[in-house]
C-alpha positions as CSV (number, residue, x, y, z in Angstrom):
1,M,-64.1,5.3,-20.3
2,I,-61.0,7.7,-20.1
3,N,-59.8,6.3,-16.8
4,N,-60.0,2.7,-18.3
5,L,-58.0,3.6,-21.3
6,Q,-55.4,5.6,-19.2
7,D,-55.1,2.4,-16.8
8,I,-54.7,0.2,-20.0
9,Q,-52.1,2.7,-21.4
10,K,-50.2,2.7,-18.0
11,I,-50.3,-1.2,-17.7
12,S,-49.0,-1.6,-21.2
13,Q,-46.2,0.9,-20.7
14,T,-45.2,-0.9,-17.4
15,N,-45.3,-4.2,-19.2
16,V,-43.0,-2.8,-22.1
17,D,-40.6,-1.3,-19.5
18,T,-40.5,-4.5,-17.6
19,F,-39.7,-6.5,-20.8
20,I,-37.0,-4.2,-21.9
21,K,-35.3,-4.5,-18.4
22,I,-35.8,-8.0,-18.4
23,F,-34.0,-8.4,-22.0
24,G,-31.3,-6.1,-20.8
25,D,-30.4,-8.1,-17.7
26,W,-30.7,-11.2,-19.9
27,N,-28.3,-10.2,-22.4
28,K,-25.8,-8.9,-19.8
29,G,-26.0,-12.2,-18.2
30,W,-25.1,-13.9,-21.6
31,Q,-22.3,-11.6,-22.4
32,A,-20.7,-12.2,-18.9
33,I,-20.9,-15.9,-19.5
34,A,-19.4,-15.6,-23.0
35,A,-16.7,-13.3,-21.7
36,E,-15.9,-15.8,-18.8
37,M,-15.6,-18.6,-21.5
38,T,-13.5,-16.6,-23.9
39,D,-11.1,-15.9,-21.0
40,Y,-10.8,-19.5,-19.7
41,S,-10.2,-20.7,-23.3
42,K,-7.5,-18.2,-23.6
43,R,-5.9,-19.2,-20.3
44,A,-6.4,-22.9,-21.4
45,F,-4.6,-22.3,-24.7
46,E,-1.8,-20.3,-23.2
47,D,-1.1,-23.1,-20.5
48,G,-1.1,-25.7,-23.3
49,T,1.2,-23.7,-25.3
50,A,3.6,-23.3,-22.4
51,T,3.5,-26.7,-21.4
52,F,4.4,-27.9,-25.0
53,E,7.2,-25.6,-24.9
54,K,8.6,-27.0,-21.5
55,L,7.8,-30.6,-23.1
56,A,9.9,-29.9,-26.3
57,S,12.9,-28.8,-24.0
58,A,12.7,-31.7,-21.5
59,K,16.0,-33.5,-21.2
60,S,14.6,-36.9,-19.9
61,V,11.6,-39.1,-20.2
62,E,10.9,-38.5,-16.5
63,Q,10.9,-34.8,-16.8
64,A,8.5,-34.9,-19.8
65,V,6.3,-37.1,-17.7
66,E,6.5,-34.7,-14.6
67,I,5.7,-31.9,-16.8
68,Q,2.9,-33.6,-18.5
69,T,1.5,-34.9,-15.0
70,N,1.7,-31.2,-13.7
71,F,-0.2,-29.9,-16.7
72,A,-2.9,-32.5,-16.5
73,K,-3.4,-31.8,-12.8
74,R,-3.7,-27.9,-13.5
75,A,-5.9,-28.4,-16.4
76,Y,-8.3,-30.6,-14.4
77,D,-8.5,-28.4,-11.4
78,D,-9.1,-25.4,-13.9
79,Y,-11.9,-27.1,-15.6
80,L,-13.6,-28.1,-12.4
81,H,-13.2,-24.5,-11.1
82,Q,-14.4,-23.1,-14.3
83,V,-17.4,-25.4,-14.5
84,T,-18.3,-24.5,-11.1
85,K,-18.1,-20.8,-11.8
86,I,-20.2,-20.9,-15.0
87,G,-22.9,-23.1,-13.4
88,G,-23.4,-20.5,-10.8
89,M,-23.4,-17.8,-13.4
90,Y,-26.3,-19.9,-15.3
91,S,-28.2,-20.4,-12.1
92,S,-27.9,-16.6,-11.3
93,L,-29.2,-15.8,-14.9
94,A,-32.1,-18.1,-14.4
95,K,-33.1,-16.7,-11.0
96,D,-32.8,-13.1,-12.3
97,A,-35.0,-14.0,-15.2
98,Y,-37.5,-15.6,-13.0
99,K,-37.8,-12.6,-10.5
100,P,-40.0,-10.3,-12.7
101,V,-42.3,-13.2,-13.4
102,E,-42.6,-14.0,-9.7
103,K,-43.0,-10.3,-9.1
104,A,-45.9,-10.1,-11.4
105,F,-47.6,-13.1,-9.8
106,Q,-47.3,-11.5,-6.4
107,N,-48.8,-8.3,-7.7
108,G,-51.6,-10.2,-9.4
109,R,-52.8,-11.8,-6.1
């Protein structure tokens, strides 16, 4: 009886420790994604503000069109880069979250 109770306590403690680790890793992943999105938003805002200032000082319509065209290209390229990066972070988060489950199934067999 005592051995069974000790085994149950050991398994319970292992499960709690695993859950705490999973939750901590999950939380860190979401924090990294949030920080990345904040940085991207800040960069995009600063680039938009700088472009507006350039547009305000444009001497001709052609110069204004060139400034706007360059801004649109940069914004599009930055957006695609950011979407790819965030997608990779979400994918890593999902894979990392699944690892303990996969390990539990392997240990259970």
